[in-house]
N, C-alpha and C positions, 0 to 999 in steps of 0.2 A: 355593653354590646359593641359600641364603637371602638373602645379600647381593645377589645378582643379581636376585632377585625383588623385593626391597625397592627397589632402584635402578630397576628397570623400572616399578614402581608409582608411584614419585615422578615419573619422567619422564612417564608417562602422565597423571598428575594435573596436572602443569605444562602439558602440551599442551592438556588440556581447558580449563584456566583461560585460557590464551592465546586459544584459538579462541572461547571465550565472550565475552571482551572484544573480540575483533575483530568478532564479530557485533554486539555492542552499538554499536561504533563505526560500522559500516555503517548500522545502523538509525537512529542518532542524527544522521547527516549529512542525511538527508532526512525532512521532516515529512509522513508519509503522511496523517495525520489532517487536518492543515490543508489539504493539497493536495486531499483528497477533498471537504472541506467548501467550500473556496473556488473550486475549478476544476471538479471532476467534477459535483457536485450541480447547480450552475447551468447546466452544459452540457445536462444531461438534463431539468432542470426550471427553466427561466429565471424563473418567477414566484415561486419559493420565497424566503422571507425568511431570509437566512443567520443572522441573530441568534437565530432560533428553532431552528435546526438544531444537531444534535450528531453527533459521530462517535466511534466506538470501534473498537478492534481486534477482529475476529473471529478473526484469525490473525496473530500478531506477525510483523514483517518477518524474513525469512530468506533467505539466499543460496541460489540454485538454480544449475543448470548455466550455463555460458558467462558468468559474472559478473552474472547477472540477480538482483536482489533483489526479492522478491515479498511482498506483504502483502494480507490481506483486511480490508476496512474496512466496517463496518456504520454507516449513517447514518440518523438519525431526523429527520423534518421534517414540518411541518404543511402539509396540502393545503387546498383551499378548504372541504372538508366535514369531513375527519377527519385524523388523524395517519397518516403513512406511514413505511415502512422500505425502505431500499435496501442491498443487499449487492453490493460490487464487489471485484474482484481487480485490484490495481495492480502491474504489473511495471515495474521500473526498470533501465535500463542506464546506470549513473552515468558510466562512462568515455566513452560515446558521447553522453550527454545526451539519451537517448530514454526515453519512457514509453508504456506501453500500458495501457488500462483496459478491463476486461471486466465488464459488469453481469451478475451471477449471479442476482439476484432484485430485484424492485421491486414493492411492493404497489400502487403506482400505475403500472401498466404502459402508460399512455397515451402516453408520450413516449419510449419506448425506441428507436424508429427515427428520432426527430427530432433526435438529437444533432448538433451542428455540428462539433465537434472530434474527439471520441473515437469513431471508427468501429470496427466489429468487426474484430479481428485486425490493427489498424494501429498502427504505432509513430509517435509524435508527438515532435517536437523540443521539449524544455523551453524553449529560448530563444524559440520562436514563441509560447509561452504567457505570456511575461513573468514567468517564475518564477525566483527567485534560487537 
């Protein structure tokens, strides 16, 4: 009985290690931070200077149902008068080459409806964005 429990614990620990490394591989394949800074931010705020903008994870990339990998990215950028912050959720379907961006918060809410590419609840092909 004790050997069975020990074996079960070892198998469980091994499974956790493998799933953790698989999650790391999924998140390392796609650069959510760079994508948010170079594609998402200019779509909503075309006058922003990208060299002054920064991006960080609010929620690390994780796999959800149906093979969708999701991350929350917080971006900081300078406006004409003051500094602003934008929080977006980025959903990725890697096997289909699709991405969806949902803006959850933007301190400069003047341009949320004026995005050209990332419309609400709409999947966009990564190839159309010239993203490798």
